[in-house]
C-alpha positions in Angstrom: -15.0 88.0 17.8 -14.4 85.7 14.7 -11.3 83.7 14.9 -8.9 84.9 11.9 -6.3 81.8 11.9 -7.2 78.7 10.1 -6.6 76.2 12.7 -8.4 78.1 15.2 -11.4 79.0 12.8 -11.7 75.3 12.1 -11.6 74.2 15.7 -14.2 77.4 16.6 -16.6 76.0 13.8 -16.0 72.4 14.6 -17.6 72.8 18.2 -20.6 74.9 17.1 -21.2 72.9 13.7 -24.7 73.5 12.4 -25.0 70.5 10.3 -27.0 67.8 11.8 -25.3 64.6 12.5 -26.0 61.5 10.7 -26.9 59.1 13.9 -29.0 61.8 15.8 -30.2 64.3 13.1 -29.6 67.0 15.6 -26.8 69.3 15.9 -25.1 69.1 19.1 -25.6 72.4 20.4 -29.3 71.8 20.1 -29.1 68.6 22.3 -27.2 70.5 24.8 -29.0 73.5 25.1 -32.6 72.8 23.3 -32.2 75.8 20.6 -30.1 76.4 17.5 -27.1 78.4 17.7 -26.4 81.3 15.2 -22.8 81.4 14.3 -21.2 85.0 14.2 -20.2 84.7 10.3 -24.3 84.7 9.9 -25.0 87.6 11.8 -22.0 89.8 10.1 -23.1 88.5 6.6 -26.6 88.8 7.1 -27.8 85.4 6.3 -31.8 84.7 5.6 -32.2 83.3 9.0 -30.6 86.7 10.7 -32.7 88.7 8.0 -36.3 87.2 8.7 -35.7 87.1 12.6 -38.9 88.7 14.4 -38.5 89.4 17.8 -42.3 89.2 18.6 -42.6 85.8 17.4 -39.4 84.7 19.2 -40.7 84.3 22.7 -43.6 82.1 21.5 -41.4 79.8 19.7 -38.9 79.6 22.5 -41.8 78.6 25.0 -42.7 75.9 22.2 -39.1 74.7 21.8 -38.9 74.3 25.7 -41.8 72.1 25.8 -40.7 70.2 22.8 -36.9 69.8 23.8 -37.4 66.3 25.6 -39.2 65.0 22.7 -36.3 66.0 20.1 -33.8 64.4 22.5 -35.6 61.2 22.8 -36.1 61.2 18.9 -32.1 61.8 18.7 -31.8 58.8 21.1 -34.1 56.4 19.3 -32.4 57.3 15.9 -29.0 56.6 17.3 -30.1 53.5 18.8 -31.0 52.4 15.3 -28.0 53.5 13.5 -25.9 51.6 16.0 -28.2 48.6 15.5 -27.9 48.4 11.6 -24.0 49.1 11.9 -23.8 46.3 14.4 -26.1 43.9 11.9 -23.8 44.8 8.9 -20.5 44.1 10.6 -22.2 40.8 12.5 -23.1 39.8 8.7 -19.3 39.9 7.3 -18.2 38.2 10.7 -17.7 34.2 10.9 -17.9 32.8 14.4 -15.3 30.0 14.9 -15.3 27.7 17.8 -12.7 25.0 18.8 -13.6 22.1 21.1 -11.8 19.6 23.4 -10.1 17.0 21.0 -9.7 19.6 18.0 -6.4 19.4 16.0 -5.2 22.8 15.2 -2.2 24.6 13.9 -0.7 27.4 15.9 0.9 30.4 13.6 4.5 31.1 14.4 4.7 34.5 16.2 8.3 35.0 16.0 9.7 34.7 12.5 13.7 35.7 13.6 15.8 33.2 12.1 13.2 32.1 9.6 13.4 33.1 5.6 10.4 34.0 3.5 9.8 30.1 2.5 9.7 28.9 6.0 6.0 27.6 7.1 4.0 30.3 8.6 2.1 27.4 11.1 3.5 24.7 13.4 1.6 22.0 14.8 -0.6 19.9 14.8 -1.6 20.6 18.2 -4.6 19.1 20.3 -7.1 21.3 22.3 -7.2 20.2 25.8 -9.2 23.0 27.6 -11.5 25.8 26.5 -10.7 28.7 29.0 -13.6 31.0 27.7 -14.8 31.5 24.1 -11.7 32.4 21.8 -9.1 31.2 24.3 -7.7 27.6 24.3 -4.9 25.4 25.7 -2.9 23.5 23.9 -0.8 20.2 24.1 1.4 18.5 21.6 0.7 15.3 20.0 2.3 13.6 22.7 0.4 15.0 25.4 3.0 17.8 26.8 1.0 20.6 27.8 2.0 24.2 26.5 2.5 26.6 29.1 0.0 29.4 28.1 -3.4 29.8 26.7 -3.7 30.6 23.1 -6.3 33.3 21.2 -8.3 31.5 18.7 -7.0 34.5 16.2 -3.6 32.7 16.1 -4.9 28.9 15.3 -6.2 27.3 12.4 -8.4 24.0 12.5 -6.4 21.0 11.2 -7.9 18.2 8.9 -5.8 15.2 8.7 
Protein backbone atom coordinates (compact mmCIF):
# COMPACT_ATOMS: atom_id res chain seq x y z
CA UNK A 1 0.00 0.00 0.00
CA UNK A 2 1.31 3.44 -0.94
CA UNK A 3 0.87 6.12 1.75
CA UNK A 4 -1.32 9.03 0.71
CA UNK A 5 -0.34 11.82 3.15
CA UNK A 6 2.70 13.93 2.27
CA UNK A 7 4.37 13.46 5.67
CA UNK A 8 3.94 9.70 5.73
CA UNK A 9 4.90 9.53 2.06
CA UNK A 10 8.24 11.23 2.78
CA UNK A 11 8.88 9.13 5.88
CA UNK A 12 8.05 5.94 3.99
CA UNK A 13 10.34 6.68 1.07
CA UNK A 14 13.11 8.15 3.22
CA UNK A 15 13.70 4.72 4.74
CA UNK A 16 13.76 2.85 1.44
CA UNK A 17 15.62 5.40 -0.63
CA UNK A 18 17.02 4.06 -3.85
CA UNK A 19 19.75 6.65 -4.33
CA UNK A 20 23.19 5.39 -3.25
CA UNK A 21 24.76 7.43 -0.48
CA UNK A 22 27.86 9.51 -1.19
CA UNK A 23 29.91 7.89 1.53
CA UNK A 24 29.28 4.19 0.84
CA UNK A 25 28.12 4.15 -2.77
CA UNK A 26 25.32 1.72 -1.89
CA UNK A 27 21.73 2.06 -0.72
CA UNK A 28 20.99 1.25 2.94
CA UNK A 29 18.58 -1.51 1.88
CA UNK A 30 21.33 -3.23 -0.13
CA UNK A 31 23.84 -3.04 2.72
CA UNK A 32 21.36 -4.64 5.13
CA UNK A 33 19.60 -7.21 2.94
CA UNK A 34 22.09 -7.79 0.12
CA UNK A 35 19.60 -6.90 -2.62
CA UNK A 36 18.01 -3.78 -4.05
CA UNK A 37 14.46 -2.83 -3.14
CA UNK A 38 11.75 -2.10 -5.68
CA UNK A 39 9.34 0.53 -4.40
CA UNK A 40 5.54 0.14 -4.83
CA UNK A 41 5.12 3.15 -7.16
CA UNK A 42 7.68 1.64 -9.54
CA UNK A 43 5.63 -1.57 -9.64
CA UNK A 44 2.34 0.29 -10.14
CA UNK A 45 3.70 2.61 -12.84
CA UNK A 46 5.69 -0.08 -14.65
CA UNK A 47 9.22 1.24 -14.55
CA UNK A 48 11.78 -0.23 -17.00
CA UNK A 49 13.27 -2.26 -14.17
CA UNK A 50 9.91 -3.94 -13.56
CA UNK A 51 9.12 -4.39 -17.28
CA UNK A 52 12.39 -6.16 -18.07
CA UNK A 53 12.28 -8.44 -15.01
CA UNK A 54 12.86 -12.08 -16.02
CA UNK A 55 12.02 -14.76 -13.44
CA UNK A 56 14.26 -17.43 -15.01
CA UNK A 57 17.44 -15.34 -14.79
CA UNK A 58 16.59 -13.99 -11.35
CA UNK A 59 17.58 -17.13 -9.37
CA UNK A 60 21.09 -17.18 -10.86
CA UNK A 61 21.53 -13.44 -10.26
CA UNK A 62 20.32 -13.88 -6.67
CA UNK A 63 22.99 -16.56 -6.04
CA UNK A 64 25.69 -14.29 -7.49
CA UNK A 65 24.47 -11.38 -5.34
CA UNK A 66 24.59 -13.52 -2.20
CA UNK A 67 28.15 -14.58 -3.05
CA UNK A 68 29.27 -10.98 -3.65
CA UNK A 69 27.39 -9.22 -0.82
CA UNK A 70 30.40 -9.31 1.52
CA UNK A 71 32.59 -7.79 -1.16
CA UNK A 72 30.07 -4.98 -1.69
CA UNK A 73 29.92 -4.33 2.05
CA UNK A 74 33.73 -4.18 2.32
CA UNK A 75 33.85 -1.78 -0.62
CA UNK A 76 31.28 0.39 1.14
CA UNK A 77 33.33 0.34 4.37
CA UNK A 78 36.50 1.30 2.49
CA UNK A 79 34.73 4.07 0.60
CA UNK A 80 33.24 5.39 3.85
CA UNK A 81 36.70 5.37 5.50
CA UNK A 82 38.16 7.31 2.55
CA UNK A 83 35.35 9.85 2.74
CA UNK A 84 35.84 10.34 6.50
CA UNK A 85 39.61 10.63 6.06
CA UNK A 86 39.21 13.30 3.37
CA UNK A 87 36.70 15.17 5.53
CA UNK A 88 39.05 15.04 8.55
CA UNK A 89 41.95 16.26 6.39
CA UNK A 90 39.83 19.16 5.11
CA UNK A 91 38.85 20.25 8.62
CA UNK A 92 42.36 19.88 10.03
CA UNK A 93 43.72 22.03 7.23
CA UNK A 94 41.55 24.90 8.43
CA UNK A 95 42.39 24.42 12.13
CA UNK A 96 45.29 26.13 13.84
CA UNK A 97 46.52 24.44 16.97
CA UNK A 98 47.32 26.63 19.96
CA UNK A 99 49.40 25.65 22.94
CA UNK A 100 50.14 27.49 26.14
CA UNK A 101 53.15 26.73 28.31
CA UNK A 102 53.88 27.42 31.96
CA UNK A 103 54.98 31.04 32.36
CA UNK A 104 53.07 32.40 29.34
CA UNK A 105 51.08 35.59 29.83
CA UNK A 106 47.46 35.47 28.68
CA UNK A 107 44.36 37.63 28.57
CA UNK A 108 41.11 36.10 29.80
CA UNK A 109 37.76 36.70 28.07
CA UNK A 110 35.16 38.42 30.25
CA UNK A 111 32.33 35.88 30.19
CA UNK A 112 29.79 37.77 32.29
CA UNK A 113 29.02 41.05 30.53
CA UNK A 114 26.40 42.06 33.10
CA UNK A 115 26.74 45.70 34.12
CA UNK A 116 29.14 46.51 31.24
CA UNK A 117 28.40 48.68 28.21
CA UNK A 118 29.35 47.99 24.60
CA UNK A 119 32.63 49.93 24.80
CA UNK A 120 33.88 47.99 27.84
CA UNK A 121 36.89 45.77 27.17
CA UNK A 122 36.17 42.13 26.27
CA UNK A 123 39.41 40.86 27.81
CA UNK A 124 40.96 41.17 31.26
CA UNK A 125 44.41 40.44 32.55
CA UNK A 126 47.23 39.69 31.99
CA UNK A 127 47.38 36.39 33.88
CA UNK A 128 50.25 33.95 34.14
CA UNK A 129 49.86 30.26 33.21
CA UNK A 130 50.88 28.23 36.28
CA UNK A 131 49.92 24.70 35.22
CA UNK A 132 48.79 22.89 32.07
CA UNK A 133 46.19 20.40 33.32
CA UNK A 134 45.75 18.75 29.89
CA UNK A 135 45.94 20.05 26.32
CA UNK A 136 43.56 22.99 26.04
CA UNK A 137 43.08 23.44 29.81
CA UNK A 138 45.29 25.63 32.02
CA UNK A 139 45.39 27.07 35.53
CA UNK A 140 46.04 30.79 35.89
CA UNK A 141 47.41 33.15 38.50
CA UNK A 142 47.30 36.94 38.70
CA UNK A 143 50.45 38.99 38.20
CA UNK A 144 50.78 39.15 41.98
CA UNK A 145 50.85 35.32 42.16
CA UNK A 146 47.32 34.73 43.52
CA UNK A 147 45.99 31.52 41.87
CA UNK A 148 42.59 31.59 40.15
CA UNK A 149 40.10 29.09 41.60
CA UNK A 150 39.16 27.19 38.40
CA UNK A 151 41.03 25.93 35.35
CA UNK A 152 40.34 27.76 32.08
CA UNK A 153 39.73 26.44 28.59
CA UNK A 154 42.19 27.71 25.98
CA UNK A 155 39.18 28.87 23.92
CA UNK A 156 38.62 31.72 26.37
CA UNK A 157 42.27 32.80 26.52
CA UNK A 158 44.45 34.89 24.25
CA UNK A 159 48.22 35.06 24.40
CA UNK A 160 49.49 38.40 25.71
CA UNK A 161 52.67 39.98 24.35
CA UNK A 162 53.89 42.84 26.63
